[in-house]
C-alpha positions in Angstrom: -31.2 -43.0 -7.7 -30.8 -42.7 -3.9 -27.4 -44.3 -4.2 -26.3 -41.6 -6.7 -27.7 -38.8 -4.5 -25.7 -40.1 -1.5 -22.6 -40.5 -3.6 -23.0 -36.9 -4.8 -23.6 -35.7 -1.2 -20.5 -37.6 0.0 -18.3 -36.0 -2.7 -19.6 -32.5 -1.9 -18.9 -33.1 1.8 -15.4 -34.3 1.1 -14.8 -31.3 -1.1 -16.0 -28.9 1.6 -13.9 -30.5 4.3 -10.8 -30.4 2.0 -11.4 -26.7 1.3 -11.8 -26.0 5.0 -8.7 -27.9 6.0 -6.7 -26.1 3.4 -7.9 -22.7 4.7 -6.1 -23.4 7.9 -2.7 -23.4 6.2 -0.9 -22.2 3.1 2.5 -22.2 1.6 4.5 -19.8 -0.4 7.9 -19.4 -2.0 10.0 -16.3 -1.9 12.9 -15.4 -4.3 14.6 -12.1 -3.8 17.8 -10.2 -4.0 19.8 -8.5 -1.3 19.7 -4.7 -2.0 21.7 -3.3 0.9 23.8 -5.0 3.5 25.4 -2.5 6.0 27.8 -4.1 8.3 29.6 -3.0 11.5 32.5 -5.3 12.4 33.4 -5.6 16.1 37.1 -5.7 17.1 36.6 -9.2 18.8 35.1 -10.7 15.6 31.3 -10.3 15.9 29.3 -8.1 13.6 26.0 -6.2 13.3 24.2 -6.3 9.9 21.4 -4.1 8.7 19.7 -5.5 5.6 17.1 -4.8 2.9 16.0 -7.3 0.3 13.2 -7.4 -2.2 11.8 -9.8 -4.8 8.7 -11.9 -5.5 6.5 -14.5 -3.9 4.1 -17.2 -5.1 1.5 -19.0 -2.9 -0.4 -22.2 -3.3 -3.7 -20.3 -2.8 -3.5 -18.4 -6.1 -1.8 -15.3 -4.8 1.6 -13.9 -6.0 3.3 -10.6 -5.9 6.3 -8.6 -4.7 7.8 -8.0 -1.3 10.5 -6.0 0.5 12.0 -6.9 3.9 14.2 -4.9 6.3 15.9 -6.0 9.4 19.0 -6.4 11.6 21.2 -9.3 12.6 23.8 -9.7 15.3 26.4 -12.4 14.9 29.0 -13.6 17.4 32.7 -14.0 16.6 32.0 -17.6 15.3 29.5 -16.2 12.8 26.6 -17.8 14.7 23.4 -15.8 15.0 22.8 -14.1 18.4 19.7 -12.1 17.4 17.7 -11.2 14.3 14.5 -9.2 13.8 12.8 -8.2 10.5 9.6 -6.9 8.9 8.3 -7.5 5.4 5.8 -5.6 3.3 4.1 -7.9 0.7 1.8 -6.7 -2.2 -0.2 -9.3 -4.2 -1.3 -9.2 -7.8 -4.4 -7.2 -6.8 -2.4 -4.6 -4.8 -3.6 -5.9 -1.4 -0.9 -5.8 1.3 0.1 -7.9 4.2 2.8 -7.3 6.7 4.8 -10.0 8.4 7.4 -9.8 11.2 9.8 -12.4 12.4 13.0 -13.7 13.7 15.6 -16.3 13.0 16.6 -19.1 15.5 19.7 -18.4 17.6 22.8 -20.2 16.4 21.9 -20.2 12.7 24.6 -20.1 10.1 25.0 -16.9 8.0 24.1 -18.4 4.6 21.2 -20.7 5.7 18.7 -20.5 8.5 15.3 -21.4 9.9 13.0 -19.0 11.6 9.5 -17.9 12.5 7.3 -15.0 11.5 3.7 -13.9 11.9 1.3 -12.1 9.6 0.5 -9.0 11.8 -1.6 -6.9 9.4 -3.5 -7.4 6.2 -5.8 -5.7 3.7 -8.7 -7.2 1.8 -8.1 -10.9 1.1 -5.2 -10.9 3.6 -7.3 -9.7 6.6 -8.4 -13.3 7.3 -4.8 -14.4 7.5 -3.7 -12.0 10.3 -2.4 -14.0 13.2 -1.1 -16.9 11.0 2.2 -18.2 12.3 4.8 -19.1 9.6 8.0 -21.1 9.6 10.6 -20.4 6.9 13.9 -21.7 5.8 16.2 -19.2 4.0 19.2 -19.9 1.9 21.5 -17.3 0.3 23.4 -17.9 -3.0 25.6 -14.9 -3.2 23.0 -12.1 -3.0 20.0 -14.1 -4.0 17.5 -15.3 -1.3 15.4 -18.5 -1.6 12.8 -19.1 1.2 10.0 -21.7 1.3 7.4 -20.6 3.9 4.6 -22.6 5.6 1.9 -20.8 7.5 -0.8 -22.1 9.8 -3.7 -20.6 11.7 
């Protein structure tokens, strides 16, 4: 009987530790579509892009919803990234919102890139995720955006 009790206690402790370690990170996938892409071409070959895309997201913590992002990108004449900055507004299935802001790494290609972002504000469920730092990889296929994201506290 004591053996069963300790076995049950050990399982409960392992479950609790697993839940706590998972709370420190989560993943989500984004699929969206480029809505606007305003471009200023420079005479020497660089360009400035203002963009807006929107779509959906799905997490591994039971949340899913819709998002929209807006930002700007500066490319050099070799189509390498010089600077990028963006903000995204995300609404989950319960209507609770979180905002993330980020940037892409300098030197990224136009159609694929890796970058960082942070959750800077959140409502309800998302309040406890404010301050999480996320890494993403984005790839464009024509005007469709695919981006896996990993966030850690």
